[in-house]
py3Dmol code that shows the C-alpha trace and the ligand (Angstrom):
import py3Dmol

protein = """\
ATOM      1  CA  UNK A   1     108.145 109.941  53.042  1.00  0.00           C
ATOM      2  CA  UNK A   2     108.642 107.804  56.173  1.00  0.00           C
ATOM      3  CA  UNK A   3     112.414 107.392  57.316  1.00  0.00           C
ATOM      4  CA  UNK A   4     113.892 104.011  57.260  1.00  0.00           C
ATOM      5  CA  UNK A   5     113.949 103.686  60.948  1.00  0.00           C
ATOM      6  CA  UNK A   6     110.267 104.362  61.266  1.00  0.00           C
ATOM      7  CA  UNK A   7     107.363 102.229  59.960  1.00  0.00           C
ATOM      8  CA  UNK A   8     103.753 102.795  59.255  1.00  0.00           C
ATOM      9  CA  UNK A   9     101.984 100.468  61.552  1.00  0.00           C
ATOM     10  CA  UNK A  10      98.347  99.280  61.387  1.00  0.00           C
ATOM     11  CA  UNK A  11      98.257  97.391  64.772  1.00  0.00           C
ATOM     12  CA  UNK A  12     100.283  95.738  67.405  1.00  0.00           C
ATOM     13  CA  UNK A  13      99.084  92.788  69.400  1.00  0.00           C
ATOM     14  CA  UNK A  14      99.750  89.675  71.281  1.00  0.00           C
ATOM     15  CA  UNK A  15      97.680  86.576  70.195  1.00  0.00           C
ATOM     16  CA  UNK A  16      97.810  82.948  69.186  1.00  0.00           C
ATOM     17  CA  UNK A  17      99.581  82.257  65.873  1.00  0.00           C
ATOM     18  CA  UNK A  18      96.755  81.062  63.687  1.00  0.00           C
ATOM     19  CA  UNK A  19      98.721  79.812  60.590  1.00  0.00           C
ATOM     20  CA  UNK A  20     101.938  78.254  59.469  1.00  0.00           C
ATOM     21  CA  UNK A  21     103.848  75.443  61.086  1.00  0.00           C
ATOM     22  CA  UNK A  22     103.989  77.638  64.192  1.00  0.00           C
ATOM     23  CA  UNK A  23     100.153  77.463  64.702  1.00  0.00           C
ATOM     24  CA  UNK A  24      98.975  77.481  68.189  1.00  0.00           C
ATOM     25  CA  UNK A  25     101.888  79.336  69.753  1.00  0.00           C
ATOM     26  CA  UNK A  26     101.645  82.611  71.418  1.00  0.00           C
ATOM     27  CA  UNK A  27     102.865  85.236  69.236  1.00  0.00           C
ATOM     28  CA  UNK A  28     103.609  89.048  69.083  1.00  0.00           C
ATOM     29  CA  UNK A  29     102.259  90.509  65.942  1.00  0.00           C
ATOM     30  CA  UNK A  30     103.479  93.733  64.107  1.00  0.00           C
ATOM     31  CA  UNK A  31     100.960  94.379  61.295  1.00  0.00           C
ATOM     32  CA  UNK A  32     102.159  97.167  58.928  1.00  0.00           C
ATOM     33  CA  UNK A  33      99.837  99.460  57.005  1.00  0.00           C
ATOM     34  CA  UNK A  34      99.676  99.464  53.151  1.00  0.00           C
ATOM     35  CA  UNK A  35      99.291  96.696  50.597  1.00  0.00           C
ATOM     36  CA  UNK A  36      99.863  96.648  46.730  1.00  0.00           C
ATOM     37  CA  UNK A  37      97.295  93.844  46.252  1.00  0.00           C
ATOM     38  CA  UNK A  38      93.559  93.541  46.609  1.00  0.00           C
ATOM     39  CA  UNK A  39      92.762  89.949  47.125  1.00  0.00           C
ATOM     40  CA  UNK A  40      89.055  89.133  46.765  1.00  0.00           C
ATOM     41  CA  UNK A  41      88.978  87.389  50.321  1.00  0.00           C
ATOM     42  CA  UNK A  42      91.240  89.823  52.125  1.00  0.00           C
ATOM     43  CA  UNK A  43      90.352  90.024  55.881  1.00  0.00           C
ATOM     44  CA  UNK A  44      92.801  92.661  56.697  1.00  0.00           C
ATOM     45  CA  UNK A  45      91.587  95.456  54.359  1.00  0.00           C
ATOM     46  CA  UNK A  46      91.796  97.990  57.261  1.00  0.00           C
ATOM     47  CA  UNK A  47      95.534  97.581  56.913  1.00  0.00           C
ATOM     48  CA  UNK A  48      95.517  99.332  53.469  1.00  0.00           C
ATOM     49  CA  UNK A  49      92.338 101.356  53.862  1.00  0.00           C
ATOM     50  CA  UNK A  50      93.726 103.284  56.868  1.00  0.00           C
ATOM     51  CA  UNK A  51      97.085 105.169  56.801  1.00  0.00           C
ATOM     52  CA  UNK A  52      98.484 103.660  59.880  1.00  0.00           C
ATOM     53  CA  UNK A  53     100.628 105.457  62.458  1.00  0.00           C
ATOM     54  CA  UNK A  54     104.358 106.174  62.229  1.00  0.00           C
ATOM     55  CA  UNK A  55     106.305 104.188  64.860  1.00  0.00           C
ATOM     56  CA  UNK A  56     110.048 104.026  65.284  1.00  0.00           C
ATOM     57  CA  UNK A  57     111.943 100.694  64.955  1.00  0.00           C
ATOM     58  CA  UNK A  58     113.023 101.298  68.565  1.00  0.00           C
ATOM     59  CA  UNK A  59     109.575 101.691  69.768  1.00  0.00           C
ATOM     60  CA  UNK A  60     108.553  98.487  67.983  1.00  0.00           C
ATOM     61  CA  UNK A  61     111.414  96.632  69.699  1.00  0.00           C
ATOM     62  CA  UNK A  62     110.405  97.924  73.186  1.00  0.00           C
ATOM     63  CA  UNK A  63     106.879  96.450  72.410  1.00  0.00           C
ATOM     64  CA  UNK A  64     108.416  93.173  71.457  1.00  0.00           C
ATOM     65  CA  UNK A  65     110.695  93.192  74.527  1.00  0.00           C
ATOM     66  CA  UNK A  66     107.582  93.228  76.623  1.00  0.00           C
ATOM     67  CA  UNK A  67     107.060  89.592  75.578  1.00  0.00           C
ATOM     68  CA  UNK A  68     110.451  87.858  76.288  1.00  0.00           C
ATOM     69  CA  UNK A  69     111.124  84.786  74.298  1.00  0.00           C
ATOM     70  CA  UNK A  70     107.838  84.949  72.279  1.00  0.00           C
ATOM     71  CA  UNK A  71     107.666  84.297  68.657  1.00  0.00           C
ATOM     72  CA  UNK A  72     107.385  87.549  66.544  1.00  0.00           C
ATOM     73  CA  UNK A  73     105.522  87.932  63.263  1.00  0.00           C
ATOM     74  CA  UNK A  74     105.884  90.842  60.902  1.00  0.00           C
ATOM     75  CA  UNK A  75     102.792  90.989  58.661  1.00  0.00           C
ATOM     76  CA  UNK A  76     100.512  93.483  56.856  1.00  0.00           C
ATOM     77  CA  UNK A  77      99.306  94.645  54.376  1.00  0.00           C
ATOM     78  CA  UNK A  78     102.528  93.947  52.570  1.00  0.00           C
ATOM     79  CA  UNK A  79     105.505  94.529  55.038  1.00  0.00           C
ATOM     80  CA  UNK A  80     108.113  94.428  52.290  1.00  0.00           C
ATOM     81  CA  UNK A  81     106.715  97.723  50.738  1.00  0.00           C
ATOM     82  CA  UNK A  82     108.375  99.607  53.539  1.00  0.00           C
ATOM     83  CA  UNK A  83     112.188  99.734  53.497  1.00  0.00           C
ATOM     84  CA  UNK A  84     112.324  99.937  57.299  1.00  0.00           C
ATOM     85  CA  UNK A  85     111.034  96.440  57.458  1.00  0.00           C
ATOM     86  CA  UNK A  86     114.596  95.132  56.762  1.00  0.00           C
ATOM     87  CA  UNK A  87     115.963  97.126  59.551  1.00  0.00           C
ATOM     88  CA  UNK A  88     113.432  95.836  62.019  1.00  0.00           C
ATOM     89  CA  UNK A  89     113.978  92.127  60.852  1.00  0.00           C
ATOM     90  CA  UNK A  90     117.702  92.539  61.238  1.00  0.00           C
ATOM     91  CA  UNK A  91     117.333  93.964  64.829  1.00  0.00           C
ATOM     92  CA  UNK A  92     114.753  91.285  65.772  1.00  0.00           C
ATOM     93  CA  UNK A  93     117.104  88.481  64.528  1.00  0.00           C
ATOM     94  CA  UNK A  94     119.928  90.288  66.451  1.00  0.00           C
ATOM     95  CA  UNK A  95     117.835  89.841  69.598  1.00  0.00           C
ATOM     96  CA  UNK A  96     117.750  86.055  68.903  1.00  0.00           C
ATOM     97  CA  UNK A  97     113.859  86.058  68.544  1.00  0.00           C
ATOM     98  CA  UNK A  98     112.168  83.494  66.273  1.00  0.00           C
ATOM     99  CA  UNK A  99     110.831  85.850  63.557  1.00  0.00           C
ATOM    100  CA  UNK A 100     108.253  85.093  60.941  1.00  0.00           C
ATOM    101  CA  UNK A 101     107.610  87.331  57.944  1.00  0.00           C
ATOM    102  CA  UNK A 102     104.280  87.043  56.049  1.00  0.00           C
ATOM    103  CA  UNK A 103     104.554  88.452  52.448  1.00  0.00           C
ATOM    104  CA  UNK A 104     102.305  88.181  49.505  1.00  0.00           C
ATOM    105  CA  UNK A 105     104.676  86.816  47.007  1.00  0.00           C
ATOM    106  CA  UNK A 106     104.924  90.017  44.850  1.00  0.00           C
ATOM    107  CA  UNK A 107     107.989  91.363  46.594  1.00  0.00           C
ATOM    108  CA  UNK A 108     111.575  90.025  46.465  1.00  0.00           C
ATOM    109  CA  UNK A 109     112.632  87.865  49.300  1.00  0.00           C
ATOM    110  CA  UNK A 110     116.205  87.264  48.029  1.00  0.00           C
ATOM    111  CA  UNK A 111     117.847  89.772  50.470  1.00  0.00           C
ATOM    112  CA  UNK A 112     115.978  88.925  53.673  1.00  0.00           C
ATOM    113  CA  UNK A 113     118.142  87.704  56.580  1.00  0.00           C
ATOM    114  CA  UNK A 114     118.594  83.890  56.394  1.00  0.00           C
ATOM    115  CA  UNK A 115     117.363  83.543  60.020  1.00  0.00           C
ATOM    116  CA  UNK A 116     113.886  84.994  59.326  1.00  0.00           C
ATOM    117  CA  UNK A 117     111.278  82.409  58.611  1.00  0.00           C
ATOM    118  CA  UNK A 118     109.563  83.662  55.317  1.00  0.00           C
ATOM    119  CA  UNK A 119     105.896  82.726  54.846  1.00  0.00           C
ATOM    120  CA  UNK A 120     105.335  83.312  51.201  1.00  0.00           C
ATOM    121  CA  UNK A 121     101.957  83.434  49.528  1.00  0.00           C
ATOM    122  CA  UNK A 122     101.403  82.228  46.025  1.00  0.00           C
ATOM    123  CA  UNK A 123      98.174  83.933  45.035  1.00  0.00           C
ATOM    124  CA  UNK A 124      95.678  81.497  43.333  1.00  0.00           C
ATOM    125  CA  UNK A 125      93.237  82.544  40.521  1.00  0.00           C
ATOM    126  CA  UNK A 126      90.174  83.308  42.676  1.00  0.00           C
ATOM    127  CA  UNK A 127      92.135  85.735  44.648  1.00  0.00           C
ATOM    128  CA  UNK A 128      92.062  88.062  41.504  1.00  0.00           C
ATOM    129  CA  UNK A 129      95.818  88.595  42.157  1.00  0.00           C
ATOM    130  CA  UNK A 130      97.523  85.489  40.664  1.00  0.00           C
ATOM    131  CA  UNK A 131      99.548  87.633  38.157  1.00  0.00           C
ATOM    132  CA  UNK A 132     101.291  89.279  41.047  1.00  0.00           C
ATOM    133  CA  UNK A 133     103.648  86.318  41.749  1.00  0.00           C
ATOM    134  CA  UNK A 134     107.316  87.273  41.304  1.00  0.00           C
ATOM    135  CA  UNK A 135     108.935  84.094  39.722  1.00  0.00           C
ATOM    136  CA  UNK A 136     112.399  85.030  40.983  1.00  0.00           C
ATOM    137  CA  UNK A 137     111.080  84.081  44.455  1.00  0.00           C
ATOM    138  CA  UNK A 138     111.073  80.480  43.401  1.00  0.00           C
ATOM    139  CA  UNK A 139     114.925  80.657  43.152  1.00  0.00           C
ATOM    140  CA  UNK A 140     115.032  82.471  46.435  1.00  0.00           C
ATOM    141  CA  UNK A 141     113.106  79.679  48.184  1.00  0.00           C
ATOM    142  CA  UNK A 142     115.602  77.160  46.898  1.00  0.00           C
ATOM    143  CA  UNK A 143     118.525  79.218  47.958  1.00  0.00           C
ATOM    144  CA  UNK A 144     116.925  79.673  51.481  1.00  0.00           C
ATOM    145  CA  UNK A 145     116.344  75.961  51.875  1.00  0.00           C
ATOM    146  CA  UNK A 146     120.077  75.372  50.970  1.00  0.00           C
ATOM    147  CA  UNK A 147     121.154  77.724  53.599  1.00  0.00           C
ATOM    148  CA  UNK A 148     118.970  76.770  56.492  1.00  0.00           C
ATOM    149  CA  UNK A 149     116.208  74.011  56.463  1.00  0.00           C
ATOM    150  CA  UNK A 150     112.767  75.392  56.438  1.00  0.00           C
ATOM    151  CA  UNK A 151     113.855  78.997  55.791  1.00  0.00           C
ATOM    152  CA  UNK A 152     110.600  79.415  54.054  1.00  0.00           C
ATOM    153  CA  UNK A 153     107.005  78.260  54.030  1.00  0.00           C
ATOM    154  CA  UNK A 154     104.948  78.513  51.072  1.00  0.00           C
ATOM    155  CA  UNK A 155     101.161  79.260  51.480  1.00  0.00           C
ATOM    156  CA  UNK A 156      98.256  78.870  49.081  1.00  0.00           C
ATOM    157  CA  UNK A 157      94.909  80.347  50.073  1.00  0.00           C
ATOM    158  CA  UNK A 158      92.275  78.328  48.402  1.00  0.00           C
ATOM    159  CA  UNK A 159      88.814  79.500  47.490  1.00  0.00           C
ATOM    160  CA  UNK A 160      87.674  76.687  45.088  1.00  0.00           C
ATOM    161  CA  UNK A 161      88.597  73.344  43.488  1.00  0.00           C
ATOM    162  CA  UNK A 162      89.919  75.476  40.685  1.00  0.00           C
ATOM    163  CA  UNK A 163      92.316  77.150  43.009  1.00  0.00           C
ATOM    164  CA  UNK A 164      93.172  73.720  44.474  1.00  0.00           C
ATOM    165  CA  UNK A 165      94.144  72.330  41.000  1.00  0.00           C
ATOM    166  CA  UNK A 166      96.254  75.559  40.370  1.00  0.00           C
ATOM    167  CA  UNK A 167      97.978  75.082  43.727  1.00  0.00           C
ATOM    168  CA  UNK A 168      98.560  71.232  43.281  1.00  0.00           C
ATOM    169  CA  UNK A 169      99.930  71.756  39.685  1.00  0.00           C
ATOM    170  CA  UNK A 170     102.323  74.584  40.966  1.00  0.00           C
ATOM    171  CA  UNK A 171     103.599  72.475  43.818  1.00  0.00           C
ATOM    172  CA  UNK A 172     104.353  69.523  41.644  1.00  0.00           C
ATOM    173  CA  UNK A 173     105.770  71.445  38.764  1.00  0.00           C
ATOM    174  CA  UNK A 174     108.318  73.170  41.016  1.00  0.00           C
ATOM    175  CA  UNK A 175     108.768  70.277  43.425  1.00  0.00           C
ATOM    176  CA  UNK A 176     108.124  72.750  46.129  1.00  0.00           C
ATOM    177  CA  UNK A 177     107.675  70.308  49.085  1.00  0.00           C
ATOM    178  CA  UNK A 178     111.431  69.458  48.587  1.00  0.00           C
ATOM    179  CA  UNK A 179     112.340  72.986  49.528  1.00  0.00           C
ATOM    180  CA  UNK A 180     109.746  74.264  51.940  1.00  0.00           C
ATOM    181  CA  UNK A 181     106.730  73.153  53.960  1.00  0.00           C
ATOM    182  CA  UNK A 182     103.662  73.921  51.884  1.00  0.00           C
ATOM    183  CA  UNK A 183     100.484  75.090  53.557  1.00  0.00           C
ATOM    184  CA  UNK A 184      96.930  74.900  51.971  1.00  0.00           C
ATOM    185  CA  UNK A 185      94.476  77.121  53.468  1.00  0.00           C
ATOM    186  CA  UNK A 186      90.673  77.120  52.748  1.00  0.00           C
ATOM    187  CA  UNK A 187      88.893  80.459  52.584  1.00  0.00           C
ATOM    188  CA  UNK A 188      86.103  80.394  55.007  1.00  0.00           C
ATOM    189  CA  UNK A 189      82.659  80.290  53.326  1.00  0.00           C
ATOM    190  CA  UNK A 190      84.033  79.490  49.918  1.00  0.00           C
ATOM    191  CA  UNK A 191      85.431  75.932  50.138  1.00  0.00           C
ATOM    192  CA  UNK A 192      84.922  73.679  53.095  1.00  0.00           C
ATOM    193  CA  UNK A 193      87.939  72.185  54.909  1.00  0.00           C
ATOM    194  CA  UNK A 194      86.515  68.746  54.197  1.00  0.00           C
ATOM    195  CA  UNK A 195      86.247  69.354  50.486  1.00  0.00           C
ATOM    196  CA  UNK A 196      89.809  70.649  50.410  1.00  0.00           C
ATOM    197  CA  UNK A 197      90.984  67.605  52.619  1.00  0.00           C
ATOM    198  CA  UNK A 198      89.341  65.202  50.389  1.00  0.00           C
ATOM    199  CA  UNK A 199      91.085  66.642  47.182  1.00  0.00           C
ATOM    200  CA  UNK A 200      94.481  66.624  49.051  1.00  0.00           C
ATOM    201  CA  UNK A 201      94.042  62.936  50.032  1.00  0.00           C
ATOM    202  CA  UNK A 202      92.735  61.977  46.643  1.00  0.00           C
ATOM    203  CA  UNK A 203      95.912  63.260  45.058  1.00  0.00           C
ATOM    204  CA  UNK A 204      98.145  62.027  48.002  1.00  0.00           C
ATOM    205  CA  UNK A 205      99.777  65.434  48.082  1.00  0.00           C
ATOM    206  CA  UNK A 206     102.324  65.997  50.898  1.00  0.00           C
ATOM    207  CA  UNK A 207     101.055  69.411  51.911  1.00  0.00           C
ATOM    208  CA  UNK A 208      99.844  70.817  55.248  1.00  0.00           C
ATOM    209  CA  UNK A 209      96.020  71.536  55.302  1.00  0.00           C
ATOM    210  CA  UNK A 210      95.684  74.494  57.802  1.00  0.00           C
ATOM    211  CA  UNK A 211      92.683  76.119  59.300  1.00  0.00           C
ATOM    212  CA  UNK A 212      93.009  79.720  60.536  1.00  0.00           C
ATOM    213  CA  UNK A 213      93.118  78.868  64.142  1.00  0.00           C
ATOM    214  CA  UNK A 214      92.407  82.491  65.343  1.00  0.00           C
ATOM    215  CA  UNK A 215      89.251  82.525  63.313  1.00  0.00           C
ATOM    216  CA  UNK A 216      88.066  79.308  65.130  1.00  0.00           C
ATOM    217  CA  UNK A 217      88.914  80.827  68.621  1.00  0.00           C
ATOM    218  CA  UNK A 218      87.554  84.339  68.089  1.00  0.00           C
ATOM    219  CA  UNK A 219      85.045  83.938  65.115  1.00  0.00           C
ATOM    220  CA  UNK A 220      83.522  87.456  65.798  1.00  0.00           C
ATOM    221  CA  UNK A 221      86.910  89.420  66.150  1.00  0.00           C
ATOM    222  CA  UNK A 222      88.397  91.003  63.036  1.00  0.00           C
ATOM    223  CA  UNK A 223      91.280  92.881  64.569  1.00  0.00           C
ATOM    224  CA  UNK A 224      93.892  92.249  67.242  1.00  0.00           C
ATOM    225  CA  UNK A 225      93.933  88.356  66.695  1.00  0.00           C
TER     226      UNK A 225
END
"""
ligand_1 = """\
8
LIG
S 98.084 90.586 50.102
Fe 97.148 90.138 52.144
S 96.606 92.219 52.994
Fe 97.036 92.537 50.774
S 95.021 92.447 49.824
Fe 95.864 90.331 49.820
S 95.161 89.307 51.689
Fe 94.801 91.628 51.911
"""
view = py3Dmol.view(width=600, height=400)
view.addModel(protein, "pdb")
view.setStyle({"model": 0}, {"cartoon": {"style": "trace"}})
view.addModel(ligand_1, "xyz")
view.setStyle({"model": 1}, {"stick": {}})
view.zoomTo()
view.show()
């Protein structure tokens, strides 16, 4: 059992933020090990196939301190599976860093610090993991929006037009764009950006089409970007 002031880490790196409304900015990444899901398109399977190494919260803060003022992202795997994530997020916010947290939608976000920008996945049918969505997170998104504009972003990773229709209907049914920026991200090799763009435009959907910038800059690199 890992103590709460230590985390199992898959990798630490400094790169360009590839997704979210922060895309394009330099960013320090802390990728934690372990995930409870097995998405069909996962490009970070090593984060759960390998055990990861135990690193103290203090050491992680030392690493982040090497990049003063830079955006910081906690990602995975699924970072909220590890109780030490909350301590790390609190300490990062306490250092006045802009902090992003990527989470897969299956874990509760209600207790996360208001100053953390939560990037929450809603898994679509072709991921094979759509049943993992935690409905209470919808309430949490609304509460976060009431406390702080853009406290969350909601991301749909889309493999097909079937996924697109699922995402569109979810956004409209829950009036999601009133509470958070909504990101639609095409899976490389499954649906083209042009096909997804055409669908978004045809429906006049106020969502942000995003391409994974890091995969365009470093198409051959699978880690550390
Ligand atoms: S939630 Fe993320 S890390 Fe986990 S299997 Fe899905 S894509 Fe991979």
